[in-house]
C-alpha positions as CSV (number, residue, x, y, z in Angstrom):
1,M,0.1,154.8,-22.9
2,K,2.1,157.1,-20.6
3,R,-0.7,157.0,-18.0
4,I,-0.7,153.2,-18.2
5,L,3.1,153.0,-17.7
6,L,2.9,155.5,-14.8
7,F,0.1,153.5,-13.2
8,T,2.0,150.3,-13.6
9,C,5.1,151.7,-12.1
10,A,3.1,153.1,-9.2
11,C,1.6,149.7,-8.5
12,M,5.0,148.0,-8.6
13,L,6.5,150.6,-6.2
14,F,3.5,150.2,-3.9
15,S,3.8,146.4,-4.0
16,A,7.5,146.5,-3.3
17,Y,7.0,148.9,-0.4
18,S,4.2,146.7,1.0
19,F,6.4,143.6,0.7
20,A,9.3,145.4,2.5
21,G,6.9,146.6,5.2
22,D,5.5,143.1,5.7
23,K,9.0,141.7,5.8
24,G,10.0,144.3,8.4
25,K,7.0,143.5,10.4
26,K,7.7,139.8,10.3
27,A,11.3,140.4,11.4
28,K,10.2,142.6,14.3
29,A,7.6,140.0,15.3
30,A,10.3,137.3,15.2
31,A,12.6,139.4,17.3
32,S,9.9,140.2,19.7
33,H,9.0,136.5,20.0
34,E,12.6,135.6,20.6
35,Q,13.0,138.3,23.2
36,K,9.8,137.1,24.9
37,D,11.1,133.6,25.0
38,D,14.3,134.8,26.6
39,S,12.4,136.4,29.4
40,T,10.1,133.6,30.1
41,E,12.5,130.7,30.7
42,I,16.1,129.9,31.3
43,R,18.0,129.0,28.2
44,W,19.3,125.5,29.3
45,M,22.1,124.2,27.2
46,S,23.6,120.7,26.7
47,L,27.3,120.1,27.6
48,D,28.1,120.0,23.9
49,E,26.3,123.3,23.2
50,V,28.0,125.1,26.1
51,Q,31.4,124.0,25.0
52,V,30.8,125.4,21.5
53,A,29.4,128.6,22.9
54,M,32.3,129.0,25.3
55,K,34.8,129.2,22.4
56,K,32.8,132.0,20.8
57,E,32.0,134.0,23.9
58,P,33.5,133.0,27.3
59,K,31.0,133.2,30.2
60,K,30.6,131.8,33.6
61,V,28.5,128.6,33.8
62,Y,25.7,127.8,36.1
63,M,25.1,124.0,36.4
64,D,22.1,122.5,38.1
65,V,23.1,119.1,39.2
66,Y,19.9,117.1,40.0
67,T,18.4,113.6,40.0
68,D,15.0,112.4,38.8
69,W,14.0,111.3,42.3
70,C,15.0,114.5,44.1
71,G,11.9,116.3,45.4
72,W,13.7,119.5,46.2
73,C,15.1,119.7,42.7
74,K,11.6,119.8,41.5
75,V,10.7,122.5,44.0
76,M,13.7,124.6,42.8
77,E,12.6,124.1,39.2
78,K,9.1,125.3,40.0
79,K,9.8,128.2,42.4
80,T,13.3,129.5,41.6
81,F,14.1,128.8,38.0
82,S,10.7,130.2,37.0
83,N,11.3,133.6,38.6
84,K,11.6,136.3,36.0
85,D,14.5,138.0,37.7
86,V,16.5,134.8,38.0
87,I,15.7,134.0,34.3
88,R,16.8,137.5,33.1
89,Y,20.0,137.5,35.1
90,M,20.9,133.9,34.3
91,N,20.4,134.3,30.6
92,K,22.4,137.5,30.5
93,N,25.4,136.5,32.6
94,F,25.7,132.7,32.5
95,Y,25.5,129.7,30.3
96,A,23.0,127.4,32.1
97,V,23.3,123.6,32.1
98,K,21.0,121.0,33.6
99,F,23.0,117.8,34.5
100,N,21.4,114.6,35.7
101,A,24.0,113.3,38.1
102,E,22.8,109.7,37.7
103,R,23.0,109.5,33.9
104,T,24.6,106.2,32.9
105,D,26.0,107.1,29.5
106,S,29.5,108.2,28.8
107,I,30.1,111.9,28.3
108,M,33.0,113.7,26.6
109,F,33.7,117.0,28.3
110,M,36.8,119.1,27.9
111,G,38.6,116.3,26.1
112,K,37.9,113.8,28.9
113,L,35.5,110.8,28.9
114,Y,33.3,110.5,32.0
115,G,31.4,107.4,32.8
116,F,29.0,106.1,35.4
117,V,30.6,105.2,38.8
118,P,28.5,102.6,40.6
119,S,30.0,103.3,44.1
120,Y,28.7,106.8,43.9
121,R,25.6,106.0,41.8
122,A,26.5,108.9,39.7
123,N,28.4,110.0,36.6
124,Q,32.1,110.8,37.2
125,L,31.6,114.3,36.0
126,A,29.1,115.0,38.8
127,V,31.5,113.4,41.3
128,D,34.3,115.6,40.2
129,L,32.3,118.8,40.1
130,M,30.9,118.1,43.6
131,G,34.1,116.9,45.1
132,G,32.6,113.5,45.9
133,R,30.0,115.1,48.2
134,M,26.8,113.9,46.5
135,S,23.9,116.1,47.6
136,Y,20.9,117.1,45.5
137,P,20.2,119.6,44.3
138,T,23.7,121.1,44.0
139,S,24.4,124.3,42.1
140,V,27.9,124.4,40.5
141,I,29.3,127.7,39.3
142,L,32.3,127.5,37.0
143,E,34.4,130.4,35.8
144,E,35.0,131.1,32.2
145,N,36.4,128.1,30.3
146,F,35.0,125.8,33.0
147,Q,37.6,126.7,35.6
148,N,37.4,126.4,39.4
149,P,34.0,124.7,40.0
150,A,32.2,126.0,43.1
151,P,29.6,123.5,44.3
152,I,26.7,125.0,46.4
153,P,24.6,122.1,47.9
154,G,21.0,122.4,48.8
155,Y,17.8,124.2,47.7
156,L,18.3,127.8,46.8
157,D,15.3,130.1,47.0
158,V,15.1,133.3,44.9
159,T,16.8,135.5,47.5
160,M,19.7,133.1,48.0
161,M,20.0,132.6,44.2
162,E,20.3,136.3,43.7
163,K,22.9,136.6,46.4
164,I,25.0,133.8,45.0
165,L,24.7,134.7,41.3
166,K,25.6,138.3,41.8
167,Y,28.5,137.4,44.2
168,L,30.1,135.1,41.6
169,G,28.7,136.5,38.4
170,E,29.9,140.0,39.1
171,N,33.3,138.9,40.4
172,I,32.7,140.3,43.9
173,Y,34.2,137.1,45.3
174,K,37.6,138.3,44.0
175,T,37.7,141.3,46.4
176,T,35.2,140.5,49.2
177,Q,34.7,137.5,51.5
178,F,31.2,136.0,51.4
179,P,30.3,136.8,55.1
180,E,31.2,140.5,54.5
181,Y,29.3,140.5,51.2
182,E,26.2,139.0,53.0
183,K,26.2,141.9,55.5
184,Q,26.0,144.5,52.7
185,F,23.7,142.5,50.4
186,V,20.2,143.9,49.8
187,A,17.8,141.6,47.9
188,S,16.0,143.2,44.9
189,W,14.5,140.2,43.2
190,Q,10.8,139.5,44.0
191,A,10.5,136.1,45.7
192,A,7.4,133.9,45.7
193,P,4.5,135.0,47.9
194,E,4.5,134.1,51.6
195,G,3.4,130.6,52.2
196,Q,4.9,129.3,48.9
197,Q,8.5,129.4,50.2
198,A,10.4,126.2,50.8
199,T,12.9,125.5,53.5
200,P,16.4,124.9,52.2
201,T,17.6,121.3,52.7
202,Q,20.0,118.8,51.3
203,H,19.6,115.2,50.1
């Protein structure tokens, strides 16, 4: 009887250990999968999501203002936003938002309602963020709590994106003028192979 009890206890302990091990493996696998996802694409957020996240952990915001017909917006999506260094830095240091400038629905943002403005063929939020200079694509960087929007019109390749994200994301702009920063800047992110680069332009 004692042998049977010992054998039963041993089986129960082994089963519990195996279950804990499987649970641990599953948790590690889930964490690994999540980490992999973070490193393979930018975590784009909606305006509602970023407003909630900002209350928990203030961060700077990168907003990609685009339109459906903008060809260079698609090039930027394919060549810049897919770059692993851009993805890694963006996910770590910014909340990223994609905003269709021509959306016609009304949007509640920071307690204010924004609607479509026919004269601009754009939503009022896009007009305000871009200071009425409607050019696509435009990258808009906002400080924590959505302060001081800085619109940067035109296509940004990987090198230019690195330059701008680091200048604003690391608060270098608070102590150094951009021309001076450009002289000292050394690119470290790997751009697309030669022949796949696009020429910056505005629309």
